[in-house]
C-alpha positions as CSV (number, residue, x, y, z in Angstrom):
1,X,2.4,-15.7,7.7
2,X,0.3,-12.9,9.1
3,X,0.6,-9.1,9.3
4,X,0.9,-7.4,12.6
5,X,-1.9,-6.0,14.8
6,X,-1.0,-2.6,13.3
7,X,-2.7,-3.6,10.0
8,X,-6.4,-2.8,10.6
9,X,-9.5,-2.6,8.5
10,X,-11.2,0.7,8.0
11,X,-14.6,-1.0,8.6
12,X,-15.5,-4.6,9.6
13,X,-14.9,-6.7,6.4
14,X,-13.4,-9.8,5.0
15,X,-12.0,-10.8,1.6
16,X,-9.6,-13.2,-0.1
17,X,-7.8,-13.3,-3.4
18,X,-4.5,-13.4,-5.2
19,X,-1.9,-10.6,-4.5
20,X,-1.2,-8.0,-7.1
21,X,1.7,-6.2,-5.6
22,X,2.7,-2.6,-6.0
23,X,5.6,-0.7,-4.5
24,X,6.1,3.1,-4.1
25,X,9.5,4.6,-3.4
26,X,9.7,7.8,-1.3
27,X,11.0,10.5,-3.5
28,X,10.0,14.2,-3.6
29,X,9.3,15.1,-7.2
30,X,7.3,17.3,-9.5
31,X,6.8,14.6,-12.1
32,X,3.2,14.1,-13.2
33,X,4.2,10.6,-14.5
34,X,5.7,9.5,-11.2
35,X,2.7,7.3,-10.2
36,X,1.7,6.3,-13.8
37,X,2.9,2.7,-13.3
38,X,0.6,2.3,-10.3
39,X,-2.4,3.2,-12.4
40,X,-1.3,0.6,-15.0
41,X,-1.0,-2.0,-12.3
42,X,-4.5,-1.2,-11.1
43,X,-5.8,-1.9,-14.6
44,X,-4.4,-5.4,-14.3
45,X,-6.6,-6.3,-11.4
46,X,-9.3,-8.9,-11.5
47,X,-12.2,-9.5,-9.2
48,X,-10.2,-12.2,-7.4
49,X,-7.2,-9.9,-6.9
50,X,-6.1,-8.2,-3.7
51,X,-4.2,-4.9,-4.2
52,X,-1.1,-5.1,-2.0
53,X,0.7,-1.8,-1.9
54,X,3.9,-1.1,0.0
55,X,4.6,2.6,0.5
56,X,8.2,3.2,1.6
57,X,8.2,5.0,4.9
58,X,4.5,5.4,4.3
59,X,2.8,5.2,7.7
60,X,1.9,8.9,7.3
61,X,1.5,8.9,3.6
62,X,-1.3,7.1,1.8
63,X,-1.7,5.5,-1.6
64,X,-3.0,8.7,-3.1
65,X,-5.0,7.0,-5.8
66,X,-6.8,4.4,-3.7
67,X,-9.2,7.0,-2.4
68,X,-12.0,6.2,-4.7
69,X,-10.4,5.2,-8.0
70,X,-13.2,3.3,-9.6
71,X,-10.8,0.8,-11.2
72,X,-9.4,-0.3,-7.9
73,X,-12.9,-0.6,-6.4
74,X,-14.3,-2.6,-9.3
75,X,-11.3,-4.8,-10.2
76,X,-10.2,-6.0,-6.7
77,X,-11.8,-7.9,-3.9
78,X,-9.9,-5.7,-1.4
79,X,-6.7,-3.9,-0.6
80,X,-3.9,-4.1,1.9
81,X,-1.8,-1.0,2.2
82,X,1.5,-0.9,4.1
83,X,1.0,2.8,4.6
84,X,-1.9,5.2,5.4
85,X,-5.2,5.5,3.6
86,X,-7.5,8.5,3.1
87,X,-11.0,9.3,2.1
88,X,-12.3,6.6,4.5
89,X,-15.9,7.9,4.4
90,X,-16.0,7.4,0.7
91,X,-14.5,3.9,0.9
92,X,-17.0,3.0,3.6
93,X,-19.8,4.4,1.5
94,X,-19.0,2.2,-1.6
95,X,-18.1,-0.8,0.6
96,X,-14.5,-1.2,-0.7
97,X,-12.6,-3.3,1.9
98,X,-9.2,-1.9,2.9
99,X,-6.7,-2.8,5.5
100,X,-4.0,-0.2,6.2
101,X,-1.6,1.0,8.9
102,X,-3.7,4.0,9.6
103,X,-5.8,6.9,8.3
104,X,-4.2,10.1,7.1
105,X,-5.4,13.2,5.2
106,X,-2.3,13.5,2.9
107,X,-1.6,12.3,-0.6
108,X,1.3,10.4,-2.2
109,X,1.4,12.7,-5.2
110,X,4.7,14.7,-5.3
111,X,6.1,12.6,-2.5
112,X,6.5,9.1,-4.1
113,X,7.4,7.4,-7.3
114,X,6.2,4.1,-8.7
115,X,8.8,1.4,-8.0
116,X,7.3,-1.7,-9.5
117,X,4.3,-4.0,-9.7
118,X,3.9,-7.8,-9.6
119,X,7.2,-7.9,-7.7
120,X,8.2,-9.3,-4.3
121,X,7.4,-6.8,-1.6
122,X,7.6,-6.9,2.2
123,X,4.2,-5.7,3.6
124,X,4.2,-5.0,7.3
125,X,7.1,-7.4,7.8
126,X,5.7,-10.2,5.7
127,X,7.1,-11.2,2.3
128,X,4.4,-11.2,-0.4
129,X,4.9,-12.5,-4.0
130,X,2.6,-11.9,-6.9
131,X,-0.3,-14.3,-6.8
132,X,0.2,-15.3,-3.2
133,X,-3.1,-15.8,-1.4
134,X,-4.2,-13.0,0.8
135,X,-7.0,-13.5,3.3
136,X,-8.4,-10.7,5.5
137,X,-11.1,-10.9,8.2
138,X,-11.8,-9.1,11.5
139,X,-8.9,-11.1,13.1
140,X,-6.3,-9.7,10.6
141,X,-4.5,-10.4,7.4
142,X,-2.8,-13.7,6.4
143,X,-0.6,-14.3,3.4
144,X,-0.2,-17.9,2.1
145,X,2.6,-18.5,-0.4
146,X,0.9,-19.8,-3.5
147,X,3.2,-22.9,-3.7
148,X,2.2,-23.9,-0.1
149,X,-1.6,-23.3,-0.6
150,X,-2.6,-27.0,-1.0
151,X,-0.6,-28.0,2.1
152,X,-2.0,-25.0,4.2
153,X,-5.6,-25.9,3.0
154,X,-5.2,-29.5,4.1
155,X,-3.8,-28.5,7.4
156,X,-6.6,-26.0,8.0
157,X,-9.3,-28.5,7.1
158,X,-7.7,-31.0,9.5
159,X,-7.6,-28.5,12.3
160,X,-11.2,-27.5,11.6
161,X,-12.4,-31.1,11.7
162,X,-10.7,-31.6,15.0
163,X,-12.1,-28.5,16.7
164,X,-15.3,-28.8,18.7
165,X,-17.6,-25.9,19.3
166,X,-17.7,-24.3,22.7
167,X,-20.7,-25.5,24.7
168,X,-22.1,-24.2,27.9
């Protein structure tokens, strides 16, 4: 299962890890606690985790706390955002790998509410469950359901052993 061509990296990168999913629901609010659950989810990340965030109707709204939150950057191998991302220069400077639907200057604060973490989400049309394997490289983003990982690995190894390098 792979995400569409719309999901692009903010700089050439690659990463892999286990999905830690987060969902934000579109809701105008003045609640300072509206995104608190997202911060708690970030604290759960491990170096082999991939932060997979789905922002409802979020192509023009970013994950407002990804823009340099040290916890995200130190606790995750990368991030996939079904929405926009901001502060790209900073993310490039620190080398934190992010795939997103686009780059936007806005924030999610006051526009979204935390809707859950470690739940099933649909990211760019692909169903992602907590702990699914997420692999991203310059060709795009692939999601492997955790239960199918051994089968997918065996198939990939078989395909790799059959392929021959291009010679001229």
